[in-house]
PyMOL commands that place a pseudoatom at each C-alpha (Angstrom):
pseudoatom trace, name=CA, resn=MET, resi=1, chain=A, elem=C, hetatm=0, pos=[0.000, 0.000, 0.000]
pseudoatom trace, name=CA, resn=ASN, resi=2, chain=A, elem=C, hetatm=0, pos=[1.371, 3.376, -0.986]
pseudoatom trace, name=CA, resn=SER, resi=3, chain=A, elem=C, hetatm=0, pos=[1.161, 5.880, 1.875]
pseudoatom trace, name=CA, resn=ARG, resi=4, chain=A, elem=C, hetatm=0, pos=[2.542, 8.889, 0.006]
pseudoatom trace, name=CA, resn=ILE, resi=5, chain=A, elem=C, hetatm=0, pos=[0.374, 11.986, -0.100]
pseudoatom trace, name=CA, resn=ASN, resi=6, chain=A, elem=C, hetatm=0, pos=[-0.177, 13.617, -3.455]
pseudoatom trace, name=CA, resn=ASN, resi=7, chain=A, elem=C, hetatm=0, pos=[1.020, 17.184, -2.875]
pseudoatom trace, name=CA, resn=ASP, resi=8, chain=A, elem=C, hetatm=0, pos=[0.128, 18.772, -6.225]
pseudoatom trace, name=CA, resn=SER, resi=9, chain=A, elem=C, hetatm=0, pos=[-2.078, 21.452, -4.656]
pseudoatom trace, name=CA, resn=GLU, resi=10, chain=A, elem=C, hetatm=0, pos=[-0.741, 24.855, -3.748]
pseudoatom trace, name=CA, resn=GLY, resi=11, chain=A, elem=C, hetatm=0, pos=[-0.089, 25.589, -0.094]
pseudoatom trace, name=CA, resn=ILE, resi=12, chain=A, elem=C, hetatm=0, pos=[-1.582, 28.541, 1.726]
pseudoatom trace, name=CA, resn=ASP, resi=13, chain=A, elem=C, hetatm=0, pos=[0.443, 31.308, 3.276]
pseudoatom trace, name=CA, resn=ARG, resi=14, chain=A, elem=C, hetatm=0, pos=[0.691, 31.941, 6.999]
pseudoatom trace, name=CA, resn=LYS, resi=15, chain=A, elem=C, hetatm=0, pos=[-1.687, 34.939, 6.951]
pseudoatom trace, name=CA, resn=THR, resi=16, chain=A, elem=C, hetatm=0, pos=[-4.416, 32.987, 5.144]
pseudoatom trace, name=CA, resn=SER, resi=17, chain=A, elem=C, hetatm=0, pos=[-3.964, 30.022, 7.475]
pseudoatom trace, name=CA, resn=ARG, resi=18, chain=A, elem=C, hetatm=0, pos=[-4.287, 32.293, 10.512]
pseudoatom trace, name=CA, resn=SER, resi=19, chain=A, elem=C, hetatm=0, pos=[-7.438, 33.909, 9.116]
pseudoatom trace, name=CA, resn=ILE, resi=20, chain=A, elem=C, hetatm=0, pos=[-9.019, 30.508, 8.559]
pseudoatom trace, name=CA, resn=CYS, resi=21, chain=A, elem=C, hetatm=0, pos=[-8.119, 29.356, 12.072]
pseudoatom trace, name=CA, resn=ASP, resi=22, chain=A, elem=C, hetatm=0, pos=[-9.540, 32.539, 13.595]
pseudoatom trace, name=CA, resn=ALA, resi=23, chain=A, elem=C, hetatm=0, pos=[-12.781, 32.200, 11.649]
pseudoatom trace, name=CA, resn=VAL, resi=24, chain=A, elem=C, hetatm=0, pos=[-13.193, 28.546, 12.643]
pseudoatom trace, name=CA, resn=GLY, resi=25, chain=A, elem=C, hetatm=0, pos=[-12.454, 29.433, 16.273]
pseudoatom trace, name=CA, resn=GLU, resi=26, chain=A, elem=C, hetatm=0, pos=[-15.056, 32.201, 16.287]
pseudoatom trace, name=CA, resn=ARG, resi=27, chain=A, elem=C, hetatm=0, pos=[-17.658, 29.899, 14.740]
pseudoatom trace, name=CA, resn=LEU, resi=28, chain=A, elem=C, hetatm=0, pos=[-16.927, 27.214, 17.348]
pseudoatom trace, name=CA, resn=GLN, resi=29, chain=A, elem=C, hetatm=0, pos=[-17.205, 29.719, 20.175]
pseudoatom trace, name=CA, resn=GLN, resi=30, chain=A, elem=C, hetatm=0, pos=[-20.616, 30.799, 18.909]
pseudoatom trace, name=CA, resn=SER, resi=31, chain=A, elem=C, hetatm=0, pos=[-21.823, 27.233, 18.409]
pseudoatom trace, name=CA, resn=LEU, resi=32, chain=A, elem=C, hetatm=0, pos=[-20.524, 25.883, 21.702]
pseudoatom trace, name=CA, resn=ARG, resi=33, chain=A, elem=C, hetatm=0, pos=[-21.489, 28.697, 24.042]
pseudoatom trace, name=CA, resn=PRO, resi=34, chain=A, elem=C, hetatm=0, pos=[-22.615, 27.329, 27.381]
pseudoatom trace, name=CA, resn=ASP, resi=35, chain=A, elem=C, hetatm=0, pos=[-26.111, 27.991, 28.633]
pseudoatom trace, name=CA, resn=THR, resi=36, chain=A, elem=C, hetatm=0, pos=[-25.569, 30.795, 31.137]
pseudoatom trace, name=CA, resn=SER, resi=37, chain=A, elem=C, hetatm=0, pos=[-29.209, 31.422, 31.999]
pseudoatom trace, name=CA, resn=GLY, resi=38, chain=A, elem=C, hetatm=0, pos=[-28.870, 29.748, 35.412]
pseudoatom trace, name=CA, resn=LEU, resi=39, chain=A, elem=C, hetatm=0, pos=[-25.851, 31.746, 36.591]
pseudoatom trace, name=CA, resn=SER, resi=40, chain=A, elem=C, hetatm=0, pos=[-25.898, 34.230, 39.426]
pseudoatom trace, name=CA, resn=SER, resi=41, chain=A, elem=C, hetatm=0, pos=[-25.770, 37.871, 38.373]
pseudoatom trace, name=CA, resn=HIS, resi=42, chain=A, elem=C, hetatm=0, pos=[-22.247, 38.207, 39.821]
pseudoatom trace, name=CA, resn=LEU, resi=43, chain=A, elem=C, hetatm=0, pos=[-20.922, 35.224, 37.864]
pseudoatom trace, name=CA, resn=GLN, resi=44, chain=A, elem=C, hetatm=0, pos=[-22.671, 36.466, 34.710]
pseudoatom trace, name=CA, resn=HIS, resi=45, chain=A, elem=C, hetatm=0, pos=[-20.991, 39.844, 35.197]
pseudoatom trace, name=CA, resn=LEU, resi=46, chain=A, elem=C, hetatm=0, pos=[-17.583, 38.168, 35.531]
pseudoatom trace, name=CA, resn=LEU, resi=47, chain=A, elem=C, hetatm=0, pos=[-18.126, 36.155, 32.348]
pseudoatom trace, name=CA, resn=ASP, resi=48, chain=A, elem=C, hetatm=0, pos=[-19.187, 39.283, 30.473]
pseudoatom trace, name=CA, resn=GLU, resi=49, chain=A, elem=C, hetatm=0, pos=[-16.053, 41.069, 31.666]
pseudoatom trace, name=CA, resn=LEU, resi=50, chain=A, elem=C, hetatm=0, pos=[-13.880, 38.139, 30.565]
pseudoatom trace, name=CA, resn=ARG, resi=51, chain=A, elem=C, hetatm=0, pos=[-15.467, 38.200, 27.091]
pseudoatom trace, name=CA, resn=ARG, resi=52, chain=A, elem=C, hetatm=0, pos=[-14.937, 41.962, 26.875]
pseudoatom trace, name=CA, resn=ARG, resi=53, chain=A, elem=C, hetatm=0, pos=[-11.255, 41.596, 27.774]
pseudoatom trace, name=CA, resn=ASP, resi=54, chain=A, elem=C, hetatm=0, pos=[-10.848, 38.790, 25.227]
pseudoatom trace, name=CA, resn=GLU, resi=55, chain=A, elem=C, hetatm=0, pos=[-12.313, 41.027, 22.515]
pseudoatom trace, name=CA, resn=VAL, resi=56, chain=A, elem=C, hetatm=0, pos=[-10.023, 43.916, 23.476]
pseudoatom trace, name=CA, resn=GLY, resi=57, chain=A, elem=C, hetatm=0, pos=[-7.036, 41.559, 23.487]
pseudoatom trace, name=CA, resn=MET, resi=58, chain=A, elem=C, hetatm=0, pos=[-7.895, 40.201, 20.034]
pseudoatom trace, name=CA, resn=ALA, resi=59, chain=A, elem=C, hetatm=0, pos=[-8.094, 43.732, 18.618]
pseudoatom trace, name=CA, resn=ASN, resi=60, chain=A, elem=C, hetatm=0, pos=[-4.492, 44.480, 19.641]
for i in range(1, 60): cmd.bond("trace and resi %d" % i, "trace and resi %d" % (i + 1))
show_as sticks, trace
zoom trace
């Protein structure tokens, strides 16, 4: 059995690869969000603050 991979296709550059990974990550985060409806208001506030800081960190 021949286990060689046919590598005739063009590769993608680092920037494109990063963009794809970021987009997939964002889609997964949206799809896999936990149900937070049963959280205390304090814990909900902390989660909101964590999300806000993540967004600010991603923008830099």
